[in-house]
N, C-alpha and C positions, 0 to 999 in steps of 0.2 A: 801481887799483881801481874796480870799479863802486859807486855808493851803494846797495849793498845785497848785504846779509848771508841774507836768505832771500829763496830762489825765488820768484815770485809765484805764486799757485793757476791753474793753466792753465782758463779754462772749457769746457764741453763743446762741440764744433764740434755744428752745423746748429742750431744755436737763432737767431733773429734778433736781434741786439741793439740796442739804443737805443745809436746815437753820439753822440745830442746833449740834455743834459740839459733835461728838461723846465721847469726853473726860470729856468735863465738862457740856453737854446741854445747853450751854448760845448760842443764834444765834451770828454769823459769819458775816464777810462782805467781798460779791464779789472780787475776786482776780485772773488775769489774767492769764492763763496760760503759758506765758512768763515768768511773774513775777516766778511762780513756777519753772520754767524748770531752770533758772538762778539760785537759790536758793539750790535744791538738791544737795546730793552729791553723787547721785550713778547714774545707766544706767536712761537716758529719755524713753528709752524703755517699762518704769516700770511705768508711769505717763498715767490716763488715759486723753482721750482728751475733757474730760467734763468740765462743770463749778467747779471750786474749790470756796472754803472759807478761810477768816484766821481766826481763833482764838486767841484774843487779851488777852484771859484770863493768868493772872501772873501765877497761880499755876497750869495752864494745859499743858500738855506733848506736847499736838498736835497742831499743826500749822498750815498746812493745810489739810482739805479734802473734799469728795464728793462720791458721792453715789457710782460711779463707782470703785472706788477703795482702798484700806486699807488707814487710814488717815497716815499723815505726822511729825513726830514727832520733836522734837528740835533736836536731836542728829543725825539726817539723813540729818541735813542741812550745807553748807560751813560756814555761818555765823551766830553767837549768834543774836536772836532777843532782841529787846531791852525791847519790850512789857514782854515777858517772864525771862528778866535776868533785871531790868533796872539797874544795880550799875555796880560800878567798869571801868572797861576798855571796858565794852559795845560801838560800835558806835549810837551814836543816830543821827546822820549826816553821811549818808552810801557813800554819791556822794562824799562830801569833807572831811569825815575821822575824823567827831567830836565824841569823847568819853564823856560817861557822866563823867568818873573822872576831865577829864580836865578843863570841863566845871563848874563842881563843885567845883573844887579850885582854878580858875581862881577870879583876883578879878572884880569888875564892869566894868571897862574899857575893859580888856581882854574878858571880856561876850558882850560887847556891838561890839567891833571887828570881834567875833565870828560869832553874826548874822549879821552884814553886809555885813560879807565876804559870807556867806551864800547867802543871800539877792543878794548879787550883778552875783554870780554864776549862781542861778536862771535866773536872768536879762541875765544875756548871755546865756541862753540856754547850760549851762553845766552840768544842773543835768539828771541822769538816773533813777531817784527814781524807774518809771516802773519796772525797771530790779533790782535794786541794794539794794533798800529798801524792807525786805522781806514783808510787810504791802501790797506793790505794790502803795504808792502813795509817797506822797510828807510827805517828815519828818519834814518840818519846825513848823509845829504844834505840834510834840513832842520835834522839841526844844523849842520851845515858853514856853510850860508845864511845861520843866525841869528848865528853867529860872526864871520862877515865884516860883516854891519851893524850888530851890536854895537860891535866894535871893527875898523875897517877895516883894521888892522894884525893882527891875531890871529893867531895861529898854528893854520891850519884843515889842515895835514898832517901826517899819526901816519902811521910807518911802518904802510903797508897791510897790513889783516886777511888 
């Protein structure tokens, strides 16, 4: 199974795309305008209609960028971004509200139950990762990475969604 429950929104073609983040210079990943619209904590009139990129670099304040508008930073969003602040009370699963600290403090059985709950929600089509997750795609991969980091022998494979 690919670590994606929601197909990412495809940006419209024909528009220049800023391939590298203006904050850190690293390449970003395309993210749908709907994702950006659902994450910003200010008027949507300030957003460009052109394609945005998502910057996952932890030490970079820029989250979204495009050639047609100023970059959007962490402090301009409604939600903390897991990739930018991957510890504490930050959500790693935005649809089912699982936080990093809860997963890290859970025992093996609880971690397996969390993973099973997320997979069950995906199967029941209850996720909205394209809107709720700042990266604009499924957070199951982030959850599995966190499980591996929290406990090297963790159960990170559940029957595919």
